[in-house]
C-alpha positions as CSV (number, residue, x, y, z in Angstrom):
1,M,1.9,-9.5,-23.1
2,S,4.2,-7.4,-20.8
3,V,3.6,-4.8,-18.2
4,I,5.7,-1.9,-18.3
5,A,6.2,0.7,-15.6
6,F,7.2,4.1,-17.4
7,V,8.9,6.6,-15.0
8,P,9.4,10.1,-16.4
9,A,12.5,11.7,-14.9
10,R,13.7,14.7,-16.8
11,G,16.8,16.6,-15.2
12,G,14.9,20.2,-15.3
13,S,13.1,21.5,-12.2
14,K,12.6,24.9,-11.5
15,S,10.3,24.7,-8.3
16,I,12.8,22.1,-6.5
17,P,16.3,21.9,-8.2
18,N,17.3,18.5,-8.9
19,K,14.3,17.2,-7.3
20,N,14.0,13.8,-8.8
21,I,17.4,12.9,-7.2
22,K,17.2,15.2,-4.0
23,L,17.5,13.4,-1.1
24,F,14.1,12.4,0.4
25,C,14.0,10.8,4.0
26,N,17.9,10.0,3.5
27,K,17.6,8.6,-0.2
28,P,17.2,10.0,-3.7
29,L,13.5,11.0,-4.4
30,I,13.7,8.4,-7.3
31,F,14.6,5.6,-5.1
32,W,11.6,5.1,-3.6
33,V,9.3,4.5,-6.6
34,L,11.7,2.3,-8.2
35,H,12.2,0.1,-5.2
36,Q,8.6,-0.5,-4.7
37,L,8.2,-1.2,-8.6
38,Q,11.3,-3.7,-8.3
39,E,9.1,-5.4,-5.7
40,S,5.9,-5.3,-7.8
41,L,4.6,-7.7,-10.4
42,V,5.6,-5.1,-13.4
43,D,8.0,-6.9,-16.0
44,E,10.0,-4.0,-16.7
45,I,10.7,-0.6,-15.5
46,V,11.8,2.2,-18.2
47,V,13.1,5.6,-16.6
48,A,12.9,8.0,-19.3
49,T,15.5,10.8,-18.8
50,D,17.8,13.4,-20.6
51,C,20.0,13.6,-17.4
52,L,23.5,11.9,-17.0
53,Q,23.4,12.3,-13.3
54,I,20.2,10.6,-13.0
55,K,21.1,7.8,-15.3
56,H,24.3,7.2,-13.0
57,I,22.1,7.4,-9.9
58,V,19.5,5.0,-11.0
59,K,21.9,2.7,-12.1
60,S,24.0,2.5,-8.7
61,F,20.6,0.9,-7.2
62,N,21.3,-2.2,-9.0
63,F,17.4,-2.7,-9.5
64,T,17.2,-5.6,-12.1
65,K,14.1,-4.8,-13.8
66,V,15.1,-1.2,-14.5
67,K,16.4,0.3,-17.9
68,I,17.3,3.8,-19.1
69,Y,15.5,5.3,-22.0
70,N,17.1,8.5,-23.3
71,R,14.3,10.8,-24.1
72,E,14.6,13.2,-26.8
73,P,15.2,17.0,-26.0
74,E,12.4,18.2,-27.5
75,N,10.3,16.2,-25.2
76,A,12.5,17.2,-22.0
77,T,11.6,20.7,-21.7
78,D,9.4,22.9,-19.4
79,F,6.6,22.9,-21.8
80,S,6.7,19.0,-23.0
81,T,4.0,16.8,-22.0
82,T,4.0,13.7,-19.9
83,E,2.1,12.0,-23.2
84,S,4.4,13.3,-25.5
85,V,7.4,11.4,-24.2
86,I,5.2,8.2,-23.5
87,L,4.2,8.2,-27.4
88,E,8.0,8.7,-28.3
89,Y,8.9,5.6,-26.2
90,I,6.3,3.7,-27.8
91,D,7.4,4.7,-31.3
92,S,10.9,3.9,-30.7
93,V,10.8,0.5,-29.5
94,N,9.1,-2.7,-30.4
95,L,6.2,-3.1,-28.4
96,S,3.0,-5.1,-28.8
97,E,-0.3,-3.2,-28.9
98,H,-1.5,-5.6,-26.0
99,D,1.4,-4.5,-23.8
100,I,0.5,-2.3,-20.9
101,I,1.8,0.8,-20.0
102,M,1.8,1.9,-16.1
103,L,2.8,5.6,-15.9
104,V,4.2,6.2,-12.5
105,Q,5.3,9.5,-11.1
106,L,8.1,10.2,-8.8
107,T,6.4,13.0,-7.1
108,S,4.0,10.2,-5.3
109,P,6.7,8.4,-3.3
110,F,4.1,7.0,-0.9
111,T,3.2,4.1,-3.6
112,R,3.8,0.7,-2.4
113,A,4.2,-2.4,-4.5
114,F,0.9,-3.7,-3.4
115,H,-0.8,-0.4,-4.6
116,F,0.7,-1.3,-8.2
117,N,-0.2,-4.9,-8.1
118,E,-4.0,-4.2,-7.1
119,G,-4.1,-1.4,-9.7
120,L,-3.1,-4.0,-12.3
121,K,-5.7,-6.6,-11.0
122,L,-8.5,-3.9,-11.5
123,F,-7.2,-2.9,-14.7
124,E,-8.3,-6.6,-16.0
125,K,-11.7,-5.1,-16.2
126,Y,-11.2,-1.8,-17.7
127,D,-9.6,0.1,-20.3
128,S,-7.7,2.1,-18.3
129,V,-7.1,2.7,-14.6
130,L,-6.1,5.8,-12.4
131,S,-5.1,6.3,-8.6
132,C,-7.2,8.3,-6.5
133,C,-7.8,9.0,-2.8
134,I,-10.8,10.5,-1.2
135,S,-10.5,14.1,0.1
136,K,-13.1,15.2,2.7
137,R,-12.2,18.8,2.0
138,Y,-15.4,21.0,1.2
139,S,-15.1,22.2,-2.4
140,W,-16.7,25.2,-4.0
141,D,-16.7,26.9,-7.2
142,K,-16.2,30.6,-8.1
143,Q,-19.9,31.2,-8.0
144,G,-20.0,30.5,-4.3
145,I,-21.7,27.1,-5.0
146,P,-20.8,24.1,-2.9
147,L,-19.8,21.3,-5.1
148,N,-19.8,18.3,-2.8
149,Y,-22.0,19.0,0.1
150,D,-25.5,20.7,1.1
151,V,-24.4,24.0,2.7
152,N,-28.0,23.6,4.5
153,N,-26.9,20.5,6.3
154,R,-23.2,20.4,6.7
155,P,-21.9,16.8,7.7
156,R,-19.1,16.2,10.1
157,R,-16.1,15.5,8.5
158,Q,-16.3,11.6,9.6
159,D,-19.6,11.6,8.0
160,H,-18.7,13.2,4.9
161,E,-18.6,10.9,1.7
162,G,-15.7,13.1,0.5
163,T,-14.6,13.2,-3.2
164,L,-12.3,11.4,-5.2
165,I,-9.2,13.4,-6.2
166,E,-6.4,12.2,-8.4
167,N,-3.3,11.6,-6.4
168,G,-0.8,11.3,-9.7
169,A,0.7,7.9,-8.3
170,F,-0.1,5.6,-11.4
171,Y,-2.0,5.7,-14.7
172,I,-2.5,2.1,-16.6
173,S,-3.5,1.7,-20.2
174,S,-2.5,-0.5,-23.0
175,V,-0.2,0.6,-25.8
176,L,-3.0,0.2,-28.2
177,S,-5.4,2.6,-26.3
178,I,-2.5,5.2,-25.8
179,K,-1.4,5.1,-29.5
180,N,-5.0,5.8,-30.6
181,S,-6.0,8.3,-27.9
182,K,-2.7,10.0,-27.5
183,I,-3.5,10.4,-23.8
184,R,-2.7,8.2,-20.9
185,I,-6.0,7.1,-20.0
186,S,-9.3,6.7,-22.1
187,G,-12.4,4.3,-22.6
188,N,-14.0,2.9,-19.7
189,I,-11.8,4.2,-16.6
190,G,-11.4,2.6,-13.5
191,V,-10.6,4.1,-10.2
192,Y,-7.9,2.4,-7.8
193,E,-8.3,4.3,-4.1
194,M,-5.4,4.8,-2.1
195,P,-5.3,6.2,1.3
196,E,-6.1,10.0,2.1
197,Y,-2.4,10.8,3.2
198,T,-1.2,10.0,-0.4
199,Y,-3.0,13.2,-1.7
200,T,0.2,15.1,-1.3
201,E,2.2,15.4,-4.6
202,I,5.9,16.8,-4.6
203,D,5.8,20.1,-6.7
204,E,6.7,22.9,-4.5
205,I,9.3,23.2,-1.6
206,Y,6.4,23.0,0.9
207,D,5.1,19.9,-0.7
208,W,8.7,18.5,0.1
209,I,8.5,19.5,3.9
210,A,4.9,18.0,4.0
211,A,5.6,14.9,2.5
212,E,8.8,13.9,4.0
213,S,6.9,14.1,7.6
214,I,4.0,11.7,5.9
215,M,6.6,9.5,4.7
216,Q,8.1,9.1,8.0
217,H,4.9,8.7,9.9
218,Y,2.6,6.6,7.4
219,V,5.1,4.5,5.4
220,L,8.5,4.3,7.0
221,K,6.8,3.8,10.4
222,N,6.9,0.0,9.6
223,N,10.9,-0.4,8.9
224,R,13.3,-2.5,10.9
225,N,13.4,-0.5,13.9
226,N,9.8,-0.6,14.7
227,F,10.1,-4.5,14.1
228,Q,12.6,-4.8,16.6
229,E,10.4,-3.0,19.1
230,I,7.9,-5.4,19.0
231,K,7.2,-7.2,22.3
232,I,3.6,-8.6,22.1
233,F,2.3,-10.3,18.9
234,L,-1.2,-10.6,18.4
235,S,-3.5,-12.1,15.6
236,D,-7.2,-12.4,14.9
237,V,-8.5,-15.8,14.0
238,D,-11.3,-15.8,11.2
239,G,-10.0,-14.8,7.9
240,V,-6.1,-14.3,9.1
241,L,-5.2,-17.8,11.0
242,T,-8.2,-19.2,8.7
243,D,-9.5,-18.6,5.4
244,G,-12.6,-17.2,6.9
245,G,-14.4,-20.3,6.1
246,M,-16.7,-22.5,8.0
247,Y,-16.9,-26.4,7.1
248,Y,-19.4,-28.6,8.2
249,T,-19.6,-32.2,8.0
250,E,-23.1,-34.2,7.2
251,S,-23.5,-34.7,10.9
252,G,-23.2,-31.1,11.6
253,D,-19.9,-30.7,13.1
254,E,-18.0,-27.5,12.5
255,F,-14.3,-27.3,11.6
256,K,-11.6,-24.8,10.4
257,K,-8.5,-25.1,8.2
258,F,-5.5,-23.7,10.1
259,S,-1.7,-23.1,8.5
260,A,0.8,-25.1,10.0
261,Y,3.3,-22.5,9.1
262,D,1.1,-19.9,11.1
263,G,1.4,-22.2,14.2
264,M,5.2,-22.4,13.7
265,A,5.4,-18.5,13.4
266,F,4.0,-18.3,17.0
267,Q,6.6,-20.7,18.5
268,L,9.3,-19.0,16.6
269,L,8.6,-15.6,18.1
270,Q,8.3,-17.0,21.4
271,K,12.0,-18.2,21.2
272,I,13.1,-15.0,20.9
273,G,11.1,-13.7,23.6
274,I,8.2,-12.1,22.2
275,K,4.6,-13.1,23.9
276,V,2.1,-14.2,21.4
277,G,-1.6,-14.7,21.4
278,I,-4.8,-14.4,19.7
279,I,-8.0,-12.1,19.9
280,T,-11.4,-13.2,18.6
281,S,-14.8,-12.1,18.5
282,E,-15.9,-15.5,18.3
283,D,-16.3,-17.7,21.4
284,R,-15.7,-21.1,20.2
285,D,-13.9,-24.1,21.7
286,I,-12.1,-24.8,18.4
287,N,-10.5,-21.8,18.8
288,R,-9.6,-22.3,22.2
289,N,-8.2,-25.7,21.5
290,R,-6.2,-24.4,19.0
291,A,-4.6,-21.9,21.1
292,K,-4.0,-24.3,23.7
293,K,-2.1,-26.7,21.4
294,L,0.1,-24.0,20.2
295,G,1.0,-22.9,23.9
296,L,0.0,-19.3,23.4
297,D,0.9,-17.0,25.8
298,Y,-2.9,-15.4,25.7
299,H,-6.1,-16.0,24.0
300,F,-9.1,-13.8,24.0
301,H,-12.3,-15.1,23.1
302,G,-15.7,-13.2,22.4
303,I,-14.4,-9.9,22.5
304,K,-16.3,-7.2,20.6
305,D,-13.9,-4.4,21.9
306,K,-10.6,-5.6,21.0
307,L,-8.8,-2.3,21.5
308,S,-9.8,-1.9,25.3
309,I,-8.6,-5.5,26.0
310,V,-5.2,-4.9,24.3
311,K,-5.0,-1.6,26.3
312,K,-5.5,-3.5,29.4
313,L,-3.0,-6.1,28.3
314,S,-0.4,-3.4,27.4
315,I,-0.6,-2.0,31.2
316,Q,-0.6,-5.5,32.6
317,E,2.7,-6.3,30.7
318,G,4.1,-2.9,31.3
319,V,4.5,-2.3,27.4
320,S,3.2,0.4,25.1
321,L,0.6,-0.2,22.2
322,K,3.9,0.8,20.2
323,N,5.5,-2.3,21.2
324,I,2.3,-4.3,19.8
325,A,2.0,-6.0,16.7
326,Y,-1.6,-7.0,15.3
327,I,-2.9,-8.6,12.1
328,G,-6.6,-8.4,11.4
329,D,-8.8,-8.3,8.4
330,D,-12.2,-6.9,9.1
331,I,-14.1,-3.9,10.2
332,N,-14.1,-5.4,13.9
333,C,-10.2,-5.0,13.9
334,F,-10.2,-1.4,12.6
335,E,-9.9,0.3,16.0
336,L,-7.0,-1.6,17.3
337,L,-5.3,-1.5,14.1
338,N,-5.3,2.2,14.3
339,K,-3.7,2.1,17.4
340,V,-0.8,-0.5,17.6
341,G,2.7,0.0,16.7
342,L,2.8,-2.6,14.0
343,P,-0.5,-2.9,12.0
344,A,-0.8,-5.8,9.3
345,C,-3.3,-7.3,7.5
346,P,-3.7,-10.1,4.7
347,N,-3.7,-9.5,1.2
348,N,-7.5,-10.2,0.9
349,A,-8.6,-7.9,3.7
350,V,-11.4,-5.6,3.6
351,K,-11.2,-2.4,1.8
352,K,-11.6,-0.2,5.0
353,I,-8.8,-2.1,6.6
354,K,-6.5,-1.6,3.6
355,L,-7.0,2.0,3.6
356,I,-5.5,2.2,7.3
357,P,-2.7,4.7,7.2
358,G,0.7,2.8,7.5
359,I,-0.8,-0.5,7.7
360,L,1.4,-3.3,6.4
361,Q,-0.5,-5.2,3.7
362,L,1.3,-8.8,3.4
363,S,1.1,-10.7,0.0
364,K,-0.6,-13.7,1.4
365,K,-4.2,-14.5,2.1
366,G,-5.8,-15.3,5.5
367,G,-5.2,-18.9,6.1
368,D,-2.3,-19.3,3.7
369,G,0.5,-18.6,6.1
370,V,0.1,-15.0,6.3
371,V,0.9,-14.9,10.1
372,R,4.2,-16.6,9.3
373,E,5.0,-14.1,6.7
374,L,4.5,-11.2,9.3
375,A,6.6,-13.3,11.8
376,D,9.4,-13.7,9.4
377,K,9.6,-9.9,8.9
378,I,10.1,-9.5,12.7
379,L,12.5,-12.3,13.0
380,K,14.8,-10.9,10.3
């Protein structure tokens, strides 16, 4: 069984001429999705296009997973459906009915590799999966009836549950399901939730302007330049430096498992002048002993308001919150992660943390060297 990312990219575009290869944040729009797919767990990336220029540009990226599929002219018109070119491709190549097709749209450049991977993981439980995000806009029908809230009891936006809206990032189904249904998703459908900022799809020129701003703020903020600006590196303990488990001997003694790779990460960061520390809501000697053994610059214990402590630390050290990296995994880290310059989380962090705009979701789990993974990105 193979996982094939199918990326339609026809040459014609009326609202934004040459949209798929127009420079978006200094790279062709098509680059962003292909780059993240290259880093994901998909086996093959198929770019279905009728445009010679698109083919040349895609080949110039030298992505090893990418293949070009020459779509038929009748399925590359303004009136062609996406399903028509998917079915054309399925009929023209020798795919197993058990192979997985992930339809990926270039107009959603915010999608990261871990989004694709988590969508595929969710697909194990369903016949199809699609990506959505929560919209907290208040919806009405044409008869003047509110669709997603009680007009007599209007909630505050922060209390509003919102409505799940397709963001167009990806749709996952099996070859067999697509052949039988003739549509992109069918059967028992699972919803993969992405951050609210991914709501914008690039269809019109004003979408393009808004999307570039969103891309810069929420996705590209964690680029190399931000890594170079880090002066202080802080980590949560349970669920980050440990696997979150509490272990007990028969006599009742408590112990935890720490990764030696994470310990080395703190030392490597100190060597390049970055101060390091931990901040935890627990008040336990076992955490103090670990901090002292590692020679950390700071260790804060029994802290309920982590953001307040870090604000005081930033003033004390004469740095901005933008110069601070923090990695956390649970809701008691939420406020702090929303304010620091480099927020990050383990792969198994809780959903609310993963949905923080711009957070860097790492590939490793807590206790499995995830702090070292983040440190290596800074060290590079």
